[in-house]
C-alpha positions as CSV (number, residue, x, y, z in Angstrom):
1,M,136.0,70.9,55.8
2,P,133.8,68.6,58.3
3,E,135.9,65.7,59.7
4,P,135.3,62.0,58.6
5,L,132.8,60.4,60.4
6,D,133.0,56.3,61.2
7,G,130.0,56.2,62.8
8,F,126.1,57.6,62.8
9,L,122.9,56.8,64.7
10,L,119.8,56.7,63.2
11,A,118.1,59.5,65.6
12,A,115.5,61.3,63.7
13,G,111.8,60.4,63.7
14,L,108.3,61.9,64.6
15,G,108.2,59.8,67.8
16,T,104.4,58.7,66.7
17,R,104.8,55.1,68.3
18,M,105.8,56.7,71.4
19,G,102.8,58.5,71.7
20,A,102.5,61.4,74.9
21,L,106.5,60.5,75.7
22,S,107.4,62.5,72.7
23,E,106.2,65.8,74.3
24,C,109.0,65.7,76.5
25,L,111.8,63.7,75.2
26,P,112.6,62.2,71.6
27,K,113.1,58.6,71.8
28,P,117.0,58.4,71.6
29,A,117.3,61.1,74.7
30,W,115.0,58.4,77.1
31,T,117.7,56.6,80.1
32,L,118.0,52.7,81.1
33,R,120.3,52.7,83.8
34,G,120.5,56.5,83.8
35,R,122.1,55.7,80.2
36,P,120.3,57.8,77.2
37,L,119.5,55.1,74.5
38,L,121.6,57.3,72.3
39,Q,124.4,56.9,74.5
40,W,124.2,53.3,74.4
41,G,124.3,53.0,71.0
42,A,127.6,55.4,70.8
43,G,129.5,53.2,73.6
44,T,128.7,49.8,71.5
45,L,129.8,52.0,68.4
46,R,133.4,53.3,70.1
47,R,134.4,49.7,71.4
48,A,133.9,48.5,67.5
49,G,136.5,51.6,66.8
50,A,134.5,54.0,65.5
51,S,135.4,57.2,67.1
52,R,133.7,60.1,65.3
53,L,130.4,59.9,65.9
54,A,126.7,61.4,64.4
55,C,123.4,61.1,64.8
56,N,120.3,63.2,62.9
57,A,117.8,64.9,64.8
58,H,114.4,66.3,63.8
59,L,111.8,65.8,67.1
60,L,112.7,68.3,70.0
61,P,116.5,68.5,68.7
62,E,118.1,70.4,71.2
63,R,116.5,68.0,74.1
64,L,118.9,65.5,72.0
65,R,121.5,67.7,71.7
66,A,121.6,67.7,75.7
67,V,122.3,64.1,75.8
68,A,124.8,63.5,72.6
69,D,127.9,64.2,74.8
70,G,130.7,63.5,72.0
71,I,128.7,63.0,69.5
72,E,128.0,65.4,66.4
73,V,124.4,66.5,66.2
74,C,123.0,67.1,62.5
75,D,119.6,68.9,62.6
76,E,117.2,67.3,60.2
77,P,114.2,70.1,60.0
78,E,112.6,67.8,57.0
79,L,112.6,64.2,57.7
80,L,114.8,62.8,55.3
81,G,113.4,59.0,55.3
82,S,115.2,55.5,56.8
83,A,118.1,55.9,54.4
84,G,118.2,59.8,53.6
85,G,119.1,60.3,57.1
86,L,123.0,59.3,55.9
87,R,123.4,62.0,53.5
88,H,124.8,64.0,56.5
89,A,127.7,61.6,56.2
90,L,128.0,62.3,52.4
91,G,131.5,63.0,51.4
92,R,132.6,62.3,54.9
93,V,133.6,58.4,54.9
94,E,137.1,57.1,54.3
95,A,136.4,53.4,54.8
96,E,133.1,52.2,56.0
97,L,130.5,54.1,57.9
98,L,128.9,51.8,61.1
99,V,125.4,52.6,61.6
100,W,123.1,52.3,64.3
101,N,119.6,52.7,65.2
102,A,119.3,55.1,68.5
103,D,116.2,53.9,69.6
104,I,117.5,49.9,70.1
105,W,119.2,49.3,73.5
106,A,122.2,47.0,73.5
107,D,125.3,46.2,75.3
108,E,127.4,44.9,72.8
109,T,126.7,44.7,69.2
110,P,129.2,42.8,67.2
111,F,130.3,45.6,64.8
112,D,133.8,44.0,64.5
113,Q,132.4,40.6,62.9
114,L,130.0,42.9,60.7
115,R,133.4,45.5,59.3
116,A,135.4,42.2,58.8
117,R,132.8,40.9,56.7
118,H,132.2,43.9,54.5
119,R,135.6,44.4,54.2
120,E,135.8,40.8,52.9
121,G,132.9,40.7,51.0
122,R,132.8,37.6,48.5
123,P,135.3,36.4,46.2
124,G,135.7,39.1,43.0
125,V,132.6,41.2,45.0
126,R,132.9,44.2,47.1
127,A,130.2,44.8,49.4
128,T,128.4,48.2,49.2
129,L,126.2,47.8,52.3
130,S,126.1,44.9,54.9
131,W,123.6,44.4,57.5
132,L,123.9,42.6,60.3
133,L,121.9,39.7,60.6
134,V,120.1,37.3,63.5
135,P,117.8,34.2,63.1
136,H,114.5,35.6,63.1
137,P,113.1,35.3,66.2
138,G,109.3,35.0,65.5
139,G,106.7,37.7,66.0
140,P,105.9,40.6,64.3
141,W,109.2,41.8,62.3
142,N,109.5,41.8,58.5
143,P,112.2,38.5,57.6
144,V,115.2,39.1,55.7
145,W,115.9,36.0,53.1
146,M,119.4,35.8,50.9
147,D,120.5,34.2,47.7
148,H,123.0,31.4,47.6
149,E,125.4,34.2,47.6
150,G,124.9,36.1,50.7
151,R,122.7,38.8,49.0
152,V,119.6,40.5,50.8
153,L,116.6,40.0,48.6
154,P,114.1,42.7,48.0
155,K,111.7,42.9,50.7
156,G,108.7,39.8,50.4
157,V,110.9,37.7,48.3
158,T,111.7,34.9,50.0
159,G,115.0,32.5,49.1
160,P,117.6,29.5,50.1
161,W,118.8,31.1,53.4
162,G,116.2,32.9,56.1
163,P,114.6,33.9,57.4
164,Y,116.6,36.6,59.3
165,H,115.8,39.4,61.4
166,F,117.6,42.8,60.8
167,T,119.2,43.9,64.1
168,G,119.7,47.7,62.9
169,A,123.0,47.3,62.6
170,A,124.4,48.5,58.9
171,A,128.2,48.8,57.4
172,W,127.9,52.0,54.4
173,S,130.4,51.9,52.0
174,P,131.0,55.7,50.6
175,E,129.7,54.0,47.4
176,A,126.4,53.4,48.6
177,L,125.8,56.8,50.5
178,A,126.8,58.4,47.2
179,L,123.4,56.5,45.8
180,L,121.6,58.8,47.9
181,P,119.2,61.3,46.2
182,E,118.9,64.4,47.3
183,G,115.4,64.7,49.7
184,P,114.1,62.0,51.6
185,S,114.4,58.6,50.3
186,E,113.7,55.3,52.2
187,M,116.0,52.1,52.1
188,N,113.5,50.1,50.1
189,D,114.0,52.4,47.2
190,L,117.8,52.5,47.2
191,R,118.1,48.3,47.4
192,P,117.5,47.8,43.5
193,R,120.6,50.1,42.7
194,L,123.5,48.8,45.4
195,A,126.0,46.6,43.6
196,F,126.3,43.9,46.4
197,H,123.9,44.4,49.6
198,Q,125.0,41.2,51.8
199,G,123.8,39.9,54.7
200,V,126.2,38.9,57.3
201,V,124.9,36.6,59.9
202,V,125.4,36.2,63.8
203,E,124.7,34.1,66.9
204,P,121.5,36.2,68.8
205,F,122.8,38.8,71.4
206,P,120.9,40.3,73.9
207,W,119.1,43.9,72.5
208,R,115.7,45.7,72.4
209,E,113.5,48.0,70.4
210,V,112.7,50.5,72.5
211,G,110.0,52.2,70.2
212,T,106.7,52.1,72.3
213,A,105.9,53.4,76.2
214,E,105.0,49.7,76.7
215,A,108.4,48.6,75.7
216,L,110.2,51.7,77.5
217,I,108.6,50.4,80.7
218,E,109.6,46.5,79.9
219,A,112.8,47.0,79.3
220,A,113.4,49.4,82.5
221,A,112.0,45.8,84.1
222,A,114.3,43.9,82.4
223,V,117.6,45.7,82.1
224,A,117.2,48.1,84.9
225,P,114.9,46.6,87.6
226,D,117.0,48.7,90.4
227,Q,117.1,52.1,88.7
228,E,114.4,53.0,86.1
229,G,112.6,49.6,86.7
230,R,112.2,49.9,90.4
231,L,108.6,50.8,90.7
232,T,107.0,47.2,89.1
233,G,105.4,48.3,85.9
234,C,106.1,51.5,85.6
235,Y,109.7,53.4,84.0
236,L,111.4,56.2,86.4
237,H,113.5,58.7,85.0
238,P,116.8,59.2,86.8
239,T,115.3,62.7,87.8
240,A,111.5,61.5,88.6
241,R,110.5,61.7,92.4
242,P,107.9,59.1,92.6
243,A,104.5,59.5,95.1
244,G,101.6,58.1,95.5
245,R,100.1,54.5,94.1
246,L,101.1,54.2,90.5
247,E,100.5,51.7,87.8
248,R,101.4,51.5,84.2
249,C,102.8,55.1,84.4
250,V,106.4,56.4,82.9
251,L,107.5,59.6,85.0
252,G,109.9,61.7,82.8
253,P,112.0,64.0,83.7
254,G,111.5,66.1,86.8
255,A,108.4,64.1,87.7
256,A,107.3,64.5,90.8
257,P,103.8,63.8,91.3
258,P,101.7,64.4,95.0
259,P,101.9,62.0,97.3
260,S,98.1,61.5,97.3
261,T,98.2,60.3,93.6
262,A,96.4,56.9,92.5
263,D,97.1,56.9,88.8
264,S,97.4,54.7,86.1
265,D,98.2,54.5,82.1
266,A,99.8,57.9,82.9
267,L,103.1,60.4,81.3
268,W,104.1,62.8,84.5
269,F,107.2,65.3,83.5
270,E,107.9,68.7,84.3
271,E,107.9,71.4,82.3
272,G,108.2,75.1,83.1
273,G,108.0,74.5,86.4
274,N,105.0,72.7,86.3
275,Q,103.7,69.3,87.2
276,V,102.2,67.9,82.9
277,R,99.9,64.8,83.3
278,L,99.3,63.2,79.9
279,G,97.2,60.0,79.4
280,L,99.0,56.8,78.2
281,P,96.8,55.0,75.3
C-alpha cells in the first residue's frame, strides 16, 4: 500500500506559456540560485513539517524526475486539471494535504498558519478546503472575495471581504479529496460541492510566479543576480557557458553559444551533443 502523503506539488502542465523553454525543461525544473523551482516548493513544505511529498508530472516527466530528489513523482499521461491532479493523493492523506504550485518561487511560505487555521475552521464548522490568501496586489490576477464567515465565494462574485489574491498554497481535507471525480476536473467545478471552503488571510510575503520566459529572466535578476541573473537581461542555467553578446536570451542546460555570437530573444540549450537555438516570442 502506498505511504501516506502530507504535501503535494502541482507540477504537471503543457508548458504553453513558457513557449520554447518547454522544449528542454518542464517549468518546475528551471532553477533559481542553482535550485529547481520544484525543490524550492519542497523546502517550504518540509519546513512546515510535511515530510512525505509527491508531485505530478506530464511534460518531460523524466527531466522532472531527475530533479525530484526526495519527492515521489506521479506520472500523469492525461492531464487531470487544476483539481484533478490531486487524485494521486486519494486515500493517502491522514489529516490534511498541504498543496503548492511548483511554478512559484518562495523562500518561506506560511504553511504553519494555513494548517493551524485549517484545523481550527469556524465554530462548529470544519474546513473542507483552505486557501492561503494575501491582499490583492493589483494586476491581472483574478480577485478572491469572502463572505462574513470567511467562506471563499465563487469566481466573479464579490463579497464583504476582499479583494484577495490566492497564493497557490492550500490545505485539503480527505473529505475534499474524496469529492474529486474520475478523470480531469477543475477547481471551479469542485467548489459548489465543498462544505466549507475558507480563506486564510496572511501578510504579503515574497513570492514569484515563474510561468513565462520573461518571468524567469525577471526572477533571475531579482532573486539570483550573482547566479542565473548575472548576465543583465538574460537567464543562465547553472550548466550554461555564456559567450558572445546576448540580449534577452535564456541559456538552458548545457548551453554554450559560439564566442562570436551576437543574439537576442533566443533560447539556447544542449541536446544530444548539439547546440539548439530556438526563438523567444
